[in-house]
Steps between C-alpha positions, in 0.01 A plus 500: 500500500656255747251250638406502866687250714261214586683444828402844625138475384406215733507588866189306595361157414167635375522694173352526151657399170373652175598261217543613144186313392202488734384670815692540825567200727512526879797308646465403865802323651436624855439147629830361365785428738785575531436864414849559359458222244145617421633850427764353269235299314276806473782705350597217268139465384490871425808461282343206313203718400712809429443673162764286334438189709371166374154529663265761351152348541274533804414129514872410518554746785210339685658156459826629647311654791313173568789256459799673660350460851520122452878526534459664841253229597763240414770682701266510800460122481877445536716538810746731322558845644447745213542866582539643151628433148853435624382190689356329192690210342462287187348223711204725576410527131532124448309432820225737394459311171480168685254650748272610217495146360404369843216755503362334186636737236596336172859534379392754240294706745770490767758624250287805416481594870873446555569710191332801661707466818819461296409800284452726803818376670699567182397867526600502864838346412558757224434809712638368831773251410650518849191347664479185284702190587725376212338157523156654449629718217608188309159340564319801354648424156224244438144449615429133564734236638313229307573404138284668242180309421299599199158617608184343366336739254160642582239302312245638256127446513358247256309612189182387679559741790624776268180475297291539814700804613484667159126437455419627850714812454343582162151450642581745780648751253169507309308541827730779621462695177121459510487614864706814446318579175163480680618738773332548840210268569272667750335318786218265422285669767334810342522728805876430529579612146557865596738399780692264269533779243661724761752226580597457136528875445731516801711220355528684168599822678735375773611165360390287795233504768614372837302340777474820708390727217147635526391357166620155595340505844168620361482217245624237743250587774207516259589156363535363854162642606339316209676174581721509190837332553806692388791256453784661305288812447808719454638266232165494317460880505854578387501208256250690288770761435839327525676171484516332840758277664284200405523598132878512503533123550344389167664787308844411634445130432397570141787745439759256636364207299484701178839676519713262707655795686641446848248576773701793637526642147124481452449682829740782409355579155413863431231661286757591232639146470360444148737622230581463129175345380543345157329235292261374767774486766627736767794513740448484876769691688559366850758500777667185624681596818687169524683572173759725657636737239230409244180569691312671216365241256236465230300212360297505178150355528179485297282811500133529420190391690496438874591137434850617401761619753516849349123531491471377859739770626305765308179379665660518845616857430145593394341329801727689743455842334241628750703383800803696369311825546535439875837320497744640244737200513644381169475139620281283280310371803287772666192372683284521812604306811432544872355850493748653256599511135836334502763409244722193477406144584502338843273197502393322818469126459129517589423707187670248272334202668160669477543550125597137427218375726242726331584350161541145630852465362657163585840342450577186301389282792162673522586680824447878548795677340751681720597769251860617504562802280868411473406192295309694234814597308611137496153408376525747212842363409377140517204577272732676255733200515212273402398735220852515356534121544824547692674700226755674720587779255133611506442414864795691653348850494685741728748234616792305369420149381681352802302707753170436323565125493611475863248732666190483281512180292634262765197518732294210639183591308683456167661168595219288344555686173873434508450134586248459219745667263764244592251219445399643163864536400573136581188386319593710199849355498385140538154494342490487124299330230333166558700228325295197386692181418369288208389228744300755702359649180374156396327458836347848478343417167316208660134580576505403868834637610461818302200625698681474832810698401527875543587613145398834357175484299445411225738217576477309173577811294795570728656159443425494128680829432202724432626739769865486407735796521864487402662294780194361681126451502321783679247403761372856550588748229238743637582436868870573488685585826667780303174683416153564637238226465334513161794662324723303262841396630753777427809282552637372167774258401667307786294651786304174511800336667409691820121488474281271707237498222741329259474125433792329325457162336743300289352665192663833607849354557630569144448881517638502855816314389537732199472800730761345732739462206442866407574607859832313505600651164452851636782455753761568233349832388407648841681587819452264792303759699267583213445135414422411860253787527313400184518122491654367821176441688322351198786253439504391863125440489531281188808304606421448868121469507336430165732252323566280808123463545469318164795268535790429266306276258223754428753782466710294256194438282427872500860579397462263209184681387682835524785367282257366242271804490633812682211704645459872444642714779280800576730759656470878532767714329647607835574136588752488216646846566 
C-alpha cells in the first residue's frame, strides 16, 4: 500500500507521533515563528520518524522535539526576515552553529543539534526542491563547518567503584527475594490486621490499590487516627507482591555489569531472551536499534546461579511473574510504579541518587557517587580488559579489534595500566642479570662491605657457586618472576639472561662464551628470521651488556679457559632443530 504523504498529515503545529519503539510523543510547535517554517519543520520531522526513517525510538523523537526549537530561537535573535524555508541560506546554518557555541555548547554537543536541523531540512529539500535555495542545498551535504575532532571516550568506573556497585546490587537482590518470598506483612497494630488483609486481597484481585479506593482509605485513616506515619505506604503495600521502581535500579546495575550489554539493550530485553542453553552457558537475544540492518543480536553468557547473567535474568523473570498476571507485557521489566503496574524502564534521577546514598557508594575521591548508567558498559569492558590482561583477541567480544581498542580500551581509567605496561616493557628490555666484576666480588667477600650490600641470601653460597645454574648463579630459584612464589623456576637454559634473580660473575664467563660461539654457528644452518627469533635477543644481551661489564682483560682470560677446557653446553633438542 502506498504510504500517506507526510505533507498532508500536518495541518497544525500540535500533533502526536507514534514511533516504532516506545509510546506516543506529543509535538507542540505552536509557539514557533514563522508559522510557515514551523510547518515545514513539523512535516520534515514526521518524515524523519516515518516507518523507514532513521529515527525509530521514542527518546530520539523527544530530542528532536526539544532541540529543533533552538533553531527558531536563533533566527529570532537575528535581524534577518525569514518567512519560510525559501528564505533560509547556508549562512543561517553556520550562524546557528556559532550561536550554539556562544551559548556554551561544546563542539560535539553543538554538532548533534545542528545535525537534527540539517536532517529535517534535507527532507524538506527532497520533497519541495523548489523552496530551497541552491546555496543552502549545497550546505546540507555536511553537518558541521568545523574540522572533525575525535571525541573523548566515556570513561569507565574504577574497580573500586564497580565493586561497591556490584556488592550493593547483590545485597539488594537477596533482600528483594526474601521480601517477595515472605509475602504480605500485616500491620504491627493488632486491630489493623483485618484492614491490612483487605488491602492485600484487593491488590491480589485488581493488581493495584489506588489512593481513592475504599480499602486504601480505610487503612490510611485508621493509621492516621493512631498516629502512625505512612510514608511510601503504597510502595510498601505493593512491594510485598511485586518488584517496585526502587528495585529496578540495583537489578539493572547488576545486569549491565555482568553482561556488558548496552543500556538500551538491557531495557528492551524480553522474557524469552534466553535461548540455546548448553554447557553452563546460554545465549541472550537482544535488539540493538543503532545497528541498522543488523538489529537482532545474541551474546553467550554464563548460566547457573543468580550470580551469573543467565541466572540473574531467570530470577528477574520469576520475580515479575505475579505482576504479569495484571500486565501481560513480554518486557523483562514489569513492576509497580506510581499507582500502576508498568513495563519498561524510565528512571528519575532521584531514584538513582537515593539508591547510591542508601548504600553509601562513593567515587575514587571519597565523594558521593553520581551514578551514570551509560558508564556501566564501559566498566564491564574495562574489568574484562584487566582480566584478559589486554589480550585483544579475547577482549574484542562483539566488536572488531579496532573498535574495541578505540572505544573500550583507550579510556582514562585504563591509562595507568597502559603506562605501567610501558614501564614494565622498558624495564624488561633493559633490566637483566646482575653482573659482578672480579674487583666488586673481592669487595663483597670482605666481612664489612659484604653486610652492607644488597645480595640475595645466602650471599656466600651465591658467590661460591652453590646456587649455580647453567649461565649464572640464581639468587632466588624459588622466587622466580616466571612462577608463583615457592615454586621452582620453570625457565631453563638461557632464560637467566633476562632474569633479575640471576647473578653473573667471572666464573660463569666460560659457559656464556661457549654459548655465544654456538649461537654464531647456528647462523649458517638457519634462516635469518628463525635465527633472530631464537637467538637474536640472547646474543644482544651477551654482547652489549654482559661482556662489556667485565672488560676486555677478564673476557680474554675467560676465552683462554674455554680454549683449554671447553665447557658442556646444555641445550634443548629444539635449539638445534
